[in-house]
N, C-alpha and C positions, 0 to 999 in steps of 0.2 A: 786574748784576755778577753773580757768580756765585762766591760762597764757596763753600769747600768744607763737606761736611756729614759725617755719622757714619751706621756700622751699615747693612748690605744685607740682602737678600733681595728683590730683585725683578726683575720680569720686563723683558724688555726689548720694546718695540715701535717699530720704525722706522716714524716716518709721514714717507712722501716727497710731496712736492707737484710735481705735472706742469702746466705754465702750459697752459691750453686756451683757444681762441679759437671761438667756433662763430658762422658767416656764415649768416643766412637770409633769402630772397628772398620777398617778398609772393607768396604764389600766386596764378595769374591776372591779375597787373595788367599796365599797357602797360609799354613796355619802359622808357619813363625811372623810372617807380615801381618797374620792379625792380631797377634799379640801387640802391636805399634797401640800404643794407645794415644789419644791426642785430647787437652783440658780445652774446654773451653768455657770462656766465664766473661762478663762486665763488668766494668768500674768506673768509677766517677770519672768523669773531666779533670777534677780537683786531684786526683792523686797521680805521684810518679809510677808509672810501670815500668822495671829494667828487663835488663835482661834474664835474670836468674827471677822473675816475680813469680809469686804463685798464687792461688786462691786465698788460701790462709794468712797471705801476707799483703795484701793488696786492697782490702774491705769488698770483695767479690761480691755479686747480687746475681739473683736470676736474668735479669735483664736488662738493657738499658731503659732508665725512666728519669725523662726529664722534664721540668716547669718552664713554661715559656711565656712572656706576653707575645704580641703580635710583632711584625716586622723584629720580630728577634732573630739572631742565631742562638743556637743552645749544643751542645756537643756532649758522648759521652764516650766507651771505648768499650770496645771487643777484642780479648785477649784470646792469645791461641799459641796454643804449646804442645809438641810433639815428639816424641822421644827418637824418632828419623827424620830425618832432613825431608821437606818436601816445600810443594809451591802453591801458593794462594793465587788465583789465574785472577781472580776477580772478587770484588764487593757489591752484591745488586739488594736492590729495595723494589717494594710494590707500594703502592699508595699506602699513606695511613691513615683510616678511615674511623670516624665514628658518626653511628648510623649511616645515614646517605650523605654527609660529608663528609671531606677528603683534604688532605693536603699530598699532592701529589709527589708522584717520585723522583722529577725532576730539580726538587726543595730539599732532598736529601743527596749530601756526597761523602766523600771517605777519603784518608789519608791512610797510609801506612808512617808509624812513627820512628822516625830514626835516631838513631843514638850516636851523642859526642862524647869523645872522649875526653875528660879532664884530667890532669896532671897531676892539681891539687884544687883545693876547694879554694872560693873567692877569700880575697884579706885584702885589704888594704895598707900601705904606710909598712908592711911586713910583719904587722902583728892584730890589727883588727880583722879578725877572720868573722864569716857569718858564723852565728851563734848557734845555730838549727838547720845544716842542711839537711837535707831530704836523704843525705847517703855521705859516708867520708868518700874523698878521693886520694888517690886514682881508681880512678871507676867510669864505666861508660853511661852518661846519662840523655835520659829520652828527651829530647830538645826539637831534632826536625821533622816536617810533615812532608816525606814526598811527595812528587809531582807523577809519580810511576803509577800505574794502575793496576800492577803484579809485582811481586817481590817473591823470590826464594829462602826459604827460612831454615837454619842450620837446627842440627837436631838437640832436641835440650835446650831449646831456646825462646823464651817468650816475644810473640811478636804483638804489640800494641796497634790495634786499627782504631782509627779517631774515626766517628759517624758523629754527621754534624747533621743537624738538621737547622732552614728558614722557615720560621713560621710567615706565610702571607698575610699583609694587613686586611686582609678580606677574611681570615679563616674567623669561624664560630667559636666562641670558647667551647668544653667540653675536652675530654680525654681521646686524642687520636691513639689508633692502635696498628702496628702492623708488626713487621721484624727484620733483618740484617740477616742476609743470606750470605755467607763466606764459601767462595766455591774456590776447590783445593783439586789439587790434580789425585786426590786421596779421596774424594768423597765431598760433601755440603754441610756446613753446617748452619742451624738457623738459631738466632739468639730474637729473643722476644724484644720489640723497643713500642713505648709508649710515650706519646707527649700531652701534658695535661694544661690547655692552652688558654691560658687567662683573657677574656676581651677586655684586654688594656693593648693601646697600641702607641708605642714609641716612634717618634720623630724616624724620618731619614738623618744621615749624620751632616748633611748640607744645611740643614734646618734647626740643629741640636744647640741647645744651649752649653754644651759641653764642648769648648775646644779640647781636641787632643795635639799636641804638637810633635813629630818627633823628628828631631835634624837629620836630612838626609843629604847623600852625595848623588843624586843621579844628573844635577847639573854641573856639578862642580865643589871645590870644597867649603865646607864653613869654618875655617881656621885658618891664621896667617901662615900655617906651615903646608907647605902644599907637598903630597905624597909621592916620593920618589916616581911613582907611576900613574896616571892619572887612575882612580878609582874604575872608570865603567872599561877604560882600556885595560888593567889589570886584569879584572873579574871574566869581563864578558868576550875580551880581542876586540873591541871597538870603541868608537868613542861617542860623546853627545850628539846630538843632534843628527846620528847617521838613520838609515832607512830600520834597520836591528833594533838600532837605538830605540827609535818611534814604536815599534811592535813590542819590544818590552816595557816600553809608556806604556801601553794599552792595557797589559798586566799589572804593574803599578796602580793605573786608575783604578782599578776591578779592587785591587788588595786595599787601597784607600776608601773606596765606597761599601766596601763589606766589612772591614776594619774599624770605620769610624774615624779612620785620617783624616781629620777636616783641615787643618792646617796647611795652607802653602808653602813649604818653603825656597825662597826666593833667593841664592847667593849672587848680591844685586852685582857687585864688580865684575863676578867671573859673566855673569848673563852680559852685562855690558858690554862687555870683551867680545863675546860672542856674538853680539848683533852686528859688530862694523862702530862701537863708540873711537874717538878717534880725539888726540888733546894734541893742540899747540906748542910750540917749543916755549911760549909764553904763557903758558898754564891753561889757557882758554881750552874748556872740554865741550865737545861737541857730542852731544848724548845719539846714542840709538837704543830705541827701545825695543825695538823688532823683536829679539829672541825672549823679552821677558813676556810682553805680548802675545806671541806664539804661545810659551809656554802655560801663559793662565788659559788662557782661550780653550786649549786643552783638556785642560782638566775642569774647568768649569762647563762646559760643552757636556760631561761626564758624568757632571752632579756631585763634583766631592770636595767642593771648596765652599767653608764658611768664611774662612781668614786665612789674607793674603799676609805673609812675614816677610820684611824687605828686612834681609840679613846683611849686617854691617860690619864687618870683624875691627872692632878697636878694642883698643889695650897691648896684643904687640907683646912678642918674648921679654922686653924692658917693663912689665905693667907694673914689677913691684918697688921700680923706682921713678919712673913717670911716661905717661901714656901716650901709645901712639897713635896714628888715625889711618886706618885703610884709605887710600886715595889711588886714581889713576893717574899717571903722568905718561910722557912723551917718552918711551924707549931710547935706546943709541939711535939702533933703527929706524927712527920714525915712528915706530907703531906702538899704542897704547900697553902699559904693562902696570900690573901694582905696584903701588909703592906706598912703604909704610912711613909717614913723619910725625914728628911729635905732635902732638893735638893743638898745642898753644901757638904753633907756629904759624908765621906768613902762607907756608904751602896749606895747613890745615885751616885754616880760615878760608883760603880762596876755595877749596874744595867744598867745606859747609855751604858758603853760598851759593854755590853754581848747584851742588849735587840737590840740597836740601830744595831750593826753590825749584829746579826742574822737576824734580820727582813727584813735590806739590801737583804742580800746574800738570803734570802728566795723568797724574793719579785721579786726579779732578774731571779729567776730559775722560776718562777708559771710567767712571762712574765706580770706580774702587772704595771711595770714602768710607763705607760700612764695614768695609772688609780689611782694611790697610790698618798694619800696626807695623812698628820696626824697633828696632833695637839701638843701643847707646852704647853699648861694651859688658860682655859676659862676666859676672862676678866680681865686682869693683872690691876691693880692700884695703886698707890700710890708706894714708893722707896720698899714696900715688893714686889710688884707686876714685878716693871722692873727691879728689880735685879733678881728674879727665872725664870721669863720668858725670861732675857735676856741669862742670865747664861746657862741655860739648852738651848735653843736654840742653843749657840755655841758651847757646846759639841756635841748636834746631827749634827751640819752641818760638825765638824770636822771630824766626823766618815761617814758623809751621805752627801757628799756636794750638792746631786741633788733632795733629797728630797721635797717636796713641802709640805712647814707647814703652816697653816692658823690657826687661832683663832678667833672667837667672841669678839669684842672689844664692852669696852662703855664710860668708864672712860676716859678726857683727863687730863692732857697730854700723860699720855702712850701710849692711844691708835693711835695718832697720830704719835709716833714714833714706836711704833711695827709698823703702815703700810708701813714704809718707809723698814723693814726687813724682813717681811714673804711674801710670794709668791702667797698667798691670801689673801687680804686683806675683814673684812667682819665685818664691822660698824654695830651698832644699830642706827635704822632709828633716833630715837631721837639726839644719836650723829652724825649722816651725816647732820640733818637737820640743829645742829648749826655750825658745823665745817666742811662743805666736801670737804675743801682742798687736803689736805692731801689725802684721798682716791682718789679724782678724778685725783690726780698729779698720784699715782700709778698703775691706771689704764691704764693713759695716757703714761705710760713707760711699759704696755703689762701685768701687772700681773692681775688675775684674782679680780672681783670686786662682790661680794657679801650682800645682805641687808639683816641686822638680827634682826629680831623680838623675842620678850620673854615676860617676865609680864610685860615691858615697851615697846615702850611708850603709856600712854594713853591720857588723854585731847584730843586734836581734832587733832590726827596725825594717819595714816593707823594703823591697825592692825589687829587680827581675831579674836579681842572676839565674844563671842556669842549675846550680846547685841549689837554689832555694826552692822550699816547698812549692809547687804550683799555681795554688790558691793564695799567694802573695800580692800576686799582681794585681789579682780580681779587687782584693779587699782594699787595693787604693782607690778604688772607685768609690766603694762604702765610704772610707775614710773621707773623700771627697765630699760627698751626700751628707755624712755627720757632721764637717765643719762648714759647710755651705760655701765648700771651694765650687769652681766652676770650671779648671779645667787641666789638664797634666803635661807637662815638660819632660821627653827623656832624650838626653845625649844616649846612644843615637841608634837612628834607625839601618844604617848600610854600611858601617864604615866598615869594609873588607880587608883594610891596610895592616892591619895587625893577626897575627896568629892564634888561634886558641891558647896555645901552651906560653904564648907571651904576656897573655893579659893576668894580670894579677886578678881581679875582680870576674868573671865567667860570663860572657853574654853583656858586656856594656857598652862593647862597640856595634852592637849589631841584634837586632830582633827579627830581622829575616834571612835566610841565607841566598848565596845565589846559585843560580842553576844554568849553569851555562850550556849544555847538555840541550835543553827544552828551551832554551831563552826565555825565562820565566823567571819569578823569585818563589823561593822553598819559603811556605809557610809556617811559622813555629809555635810551640807551644804556649809560649811566652805571648807572642801575638795575641792567640786564643783568647788567653787568660783576660791581658789590657782590654780586649772588645768586650768580656765579659764584665769587668767590672765598670764599664761604659754604661752597657746597657741596664746593668743592676741602677748606676745611678740614675739615668732617664726615668726608672719605673718610679723609685723612691721620688723625686722630681714631679710625675704626676700624683704622686700620693699628696704631698705638700702642697700641693693647690686648692686641697680639698680639704686636709688634716695635716699644718704644717707641725706640726710638734710630735706627733705618732710619728710622722715619718723620720722625723729626725731622730725620735727614741731608737727606733727601729734600726736605725742605721749604726748610732752608738752604738747598740747591742752587739754589735759587729766589730768595730773598729772605732776609738775615741782618740789615740794619738797614732801617730807613724811607728812606737814601739809599744800599744796599747792594744791588743787586736785577738782576737778569736784562734788557737789553734785547732780547733773541733768543725773538720768542715762537715760533718752533719748536724752540727747546729747552726753553721751557715745553711745550709740548705733549708734546715726548717723556717728559721728566721726569713729567707729570701720567699718563702712559700706564702709565711704571712703577710708579708710587703706585698706579693702578685694580689693574693687576696682581698687584703684591705684596697687597695689601686682599684681592684674590679667593684668596690662595694660591698663586700660581702664580709658579713659581722662575724665577731668570733664567737665559735661555736662552745661554749664551757659554759659549766651552771655559774649562775653569780653569787658569791657565798659572802656580800656585805653586811647580809645582815647577825651572821653569825661574826664576823671580822672586825666589825668597828666597837662590837662591844670588849675587844681584849680576847677576846676567845680565841681556840685553834678551830681550824674545819680539818675535817679530814677529809682524804681526795677517796676513800675508801681502800685504795691498795696502793702499790707504789706507784710509784710515775716519774716519768721525766720530766722535767720544771725547767719548761724555756724562758718564761719570764711569768709577769704577772700585770694585769689591765688593772689600772686602778681607775674612778670616777671620784670626784670629791664636789659636796653641796657649796654651802655662802662661806663655809669658811674651810681652812686647811692648816697641814700643820707645816710648821718651815722646815721640816727635816723627821724623814721616819726608816724604821729599817723592817724589812721581812727576814723572817725567821722559817727555816724550816728542821722539819726532823723527822727519820721513819718512825720512832716510837710514839710522839707526842710527849716525851718526858727530857729526853735530851735534847737541847735546842742549839741551833748554830744560826749567827749574822750571815744569812746568805747575801744580802744586796743593802744599800742603804743611800736615799738619796735625801740632798742635800740640796736648800735653794729651791724650796719647789715655788710653784706659782699656780698651784690647784689647778680646775679642769680637767684635763682626762693625763694620764699618766701610763707610761708603758717601762716597766724595769726587767731588762734583760736579767738570764741568771745563769743557767745552764746545771742545773743539779738534778737530783733524786730525791726524792720524798714520799712520804706518805701523808703528813700534815704541814700546816701552813698558817702563819700567822701576820700581825703586824706585833711589833712588841711593845709599843702604848697603844693604849686603846682610840678608837679613831671617831667619834659622833658623827663628824659629818659624811663619812664616806657614804656614800651612794651606788658604787661599784665596783666589784673586785672579782675578777675572774684569772683562771690559772691555764696560759697556753702550756698544752705541752699533751702528755699522753700515756695510760697506763702500759709500766713494763710488760711484756711478755712472761716476764717469769720475776718470780721476787728475787731482789739481791739478801740470799741469805747471810750474811753477814751484814749489813745495812742496820747501824746503829748499835753493832756490837761492841763490846771493849774488846783487845787483842794485847796479846803477849811478844815483846820485842828483843832480841835476841842482844840487845846491845842499851845503853842509855844514848838518848839524843844531848848534843851539848847545849848548854845553857842560851845560844846565842841564837839556834835554832829547834827552838823543843818542840815536841808533842805536847803541847800547853792543855788540850781538854783530854788528851788521851783516846779521843776518838778524830785525827785529824783524817786517819784512813777511812774511816765511814762512816760520815757525819754527811758525805753524799753531795758536796760542795769541790770542785774541782778549781784547784788552785790553777791560775796562769801569768801571774806576772810576779816578778820579785818581790814588790810592795805588798801583796795582799797577805803574807804571814802565813801562810795554810800550811804548806811542807815543813815534815821535819828532816833531818838529815843525820847521817854518817860520814865520817869526814876520816881519811887516811893520808901519809905521806906519798910523796911521787915514788911510782914504782912497785908502792906496798899494793898485795890481793887482801883482800877479805870477803869472808863470807859470812850472809847475815839473810835473817828471815824473820817473819810476822806471822805468828800463829795464832787461829780462830778456834775458839770451842762452839759447834752451832749448837749445844745445850741438848740435843737428841740427834741421832743417827737420822741423816737425810742423802737423797738422790743429788750428788755435785756431778757435774760435766765443766765448769768453767770456773776461771778466773782469770780476772783481770789488773791488771793495774797503770794507771795513770802516770805517764814518764814526766818528768820536766818539762812544760811547752817553750821556756822562754832560750835554754840551753841545754846543746844536746849531752854537755859535756857529763852534767848533773843526773845522766841517767844508768843503771848498772847495764854491767856487760851481757848479763846472761839473767833470766828469772826462770826459775823451776816450780812445781805444782806439787805437793807429794801431801795423800791423804791418809788416817788413821783411824782406827775404833777403838784404840784406848788414850791414843797420846805418847804412848811410847815405841810401839813397832811401826815405820812409816813405809809406803809405797808411791813410787817415783811415777807421775803420773803425763811427765811429759813437760816440755819447757820452748821456752825461745831465746834466740841471740839478738833481737834487735825491735823496736816496734815492729807491729805487723797489721796496724789497722791502715783506715783509708788515710785519716791526717797523719800517719808516720808519727806518733806521738805516744800511744797508749801498747801496751804489753797484753797479748789477749791467748791463752794459753785453753785451747778445748782438748776433750777427752771421752773416750766411750763411758756412759754414768753408769755410775758406782753409787753406793752406800758407803756412808763416813759419817763419825760424828766431829772429826778435826781436819782443818785444812792449815796445812802451812806456805808460805808463799817466801821460797828462797832464791836467793840474791847472790852475786857475786862480783865485784869490782874491782879493776888494777889502776890506782889513780895514778895522775900525772899532776904536773906544777902547776897545769892554768885548769885544772878542773880535780878540787882534792875533795870532794863528798858528793854524794848522791843524796839525791830529794826526792822521798818518798812521799804520795800524793794519795788518793782516795784507790782502793783496794773494793774488789768488789769478785763474788761467789756466785754462781747458779748453778 
């Protein structure tokens, strides 16, 4: 989904993808063995590669090509597939070089992508499915990143290799080149690798203005429900604070530092018990902070902490009627135990009086005041939540007025009420979609605003489920940048107590896997994507220091709401390049068209272009609103983007369209700058702006209003834009339907593409085939696909050997269901 943005001074980098397929034969093998072929290709990190993925359905590129800032991690993928089983012994790198400068090979790492079996797609409440999974389940989905340096690959199975570079802070700007060497028992394959480094340095996570909160169970539970077996014991065979646990914590510290997880979650009651806290029979508590101090020192010494989170579990199993408070009390044997008591009981008041005062004094004694924040209770709702949360809040603030308090919230109106009192406002993304006002107001007042995900939202919203597209998690960083948020909270980091088959929403419970064999944590693609989004936020934030409106506009071009965001990873790549260049001070390299545009006339770009957005600069006055229009032929125009509530100065309006001509709908005499961000298409779209014939008449509710919705060049990406038209059918009904084009004369044709409906995969066709004809009567089938096959997983692309044809037919089939009774068609392109 691609909303309009504001303000620009960005540089344009056109990123072109070239599909590559390399065939290798085993050296010195027998004739039968020589016929065994190996396919090797590169793919974006944002693309899910499955065991049956091929170059033709994964946005294959000739090599791994990355754009980065300094002190940033960035990754791509190398995929290997062979018709006979083989072993990858290792993957190796040399240094990446740009002239005499280099990024050492030690800054490059790899992991083999592992697959997780999902028995169904993510669903909340039994009926709120994710709208656009990267593939229907059951199936094997990519997620884990193996810690093993080698792997054996079954015949006719694609093995993705995650290739990652960390750019040193000292690296000079420039394009660094090298290669990825995949060494197998059947020979070595070499794939080019390039990294375009911008001279912009993002801060270390401990120094970042962005807080990443991942609720962890390494030290104990963060719930009133204790697991049947303590998490670490159940998954690693040992308990916290044992020697092997401390070894694992070294790896956890590394994960925190490398993946920018800079909040340290401290389950206070558990750690107080670990330290030896005691409680007398009369309720007097003797606090022992030693375990807490030990944990904090360990992770601070390793440079991973910007915030300390004092986790306090209040609410309890009866939170719908009356809130309980987590306390420590003397157990039957005299040892201290956790105990839930009514928040407003004498025991509750006694605990608050002792605990908060002692905690306040200890935090100050340790010098943690600027780092510390704490909870009252998670997701307060209803009268019980309102009364419990506010009552405990008042008691805490009476004892410790300066302590920062923040809680994840969802249910309104309590969530909005809480946002007015808490120091850190943490709305669930679904809540923020529905009612952002109170949280944006809190941010405007100087409070922190952190976006929150858990088992909701599903549907068409950003989250981090295994079966959602890989780039969804990354886009949360862009959403935070667009909405001026400065943090993210996710439940949970490592709650391994519930099996994947038993999870309704897949991956909500953890973002790292246990690796008991190596006594390590196994990273995941979702953790990588989370870091990517935070690093992108850092670059946008750097740009905000010099061009705040430009930075916000570019982020808005990718994500403006939790449910309104781009579904095109190539557009994501190009906008990200603009941000990197702009942060590095590189101006937009495009011809200024203001002299033509200001008069109301159209500007001719000279050929068909990919239009990623428009940079505008205004003089002394500016319109209160304006519309940017695009056209293939200069005759038929489409409203590509509209900006309202303008404030003058500089604007950047994200578009994501194809066109040759561009104009403002109305003349703008005070326009002083107008540049188009984009690039010339390598081949013209033969049907751009042309009329076509449909084999059916769309219903009045979703018409093809202009008769050019499939050829106007502007991609639909959300329900509200009204761009696509529909064919409908009843549950179980199968229909065949088509769209036909007359090219006007015989032309060379080699490809046809159709943009699938982005928001909801159920509204896409089951099959798409392409036919050509010389006379419009006799048709030749040129091939087809049975699902989207581009890098984003949204676009149907059919390629075939070049042929001469005057007529092209794009034919579809669909068996409709009760939950998806239509197919929405958008832009169709022929090359």
